[in-house]
Steps between C-alpha positions, in 0.01 A plus 500: 500500500755705683623841387852358436353243260303773325801713462705208355224422248476865393879516457495181284221651286702823450814304409313289248349801327833682493657189345237488229537872427876473485469206261259697278730800489802276424710561806471140616497198266386167639407290194339218695228715653474759227183346342328505843530876576125552495439207730769619742316833522167321554654288782644822660151664485344191664765499766430867571125421524569220749722730711242784515252511784 
């Protein structure tokens, strides 16, 4: 896996976690994915694990 791909995966993971945090705080409201906040954070963690060396 190239460094560019790793960087993109890490950026996606950070964006997903920021989205879940903003939904938890109440700054962003997306009712469709609101019940899945925990699983979004788990997917972000898994993506970060895949991107790490």
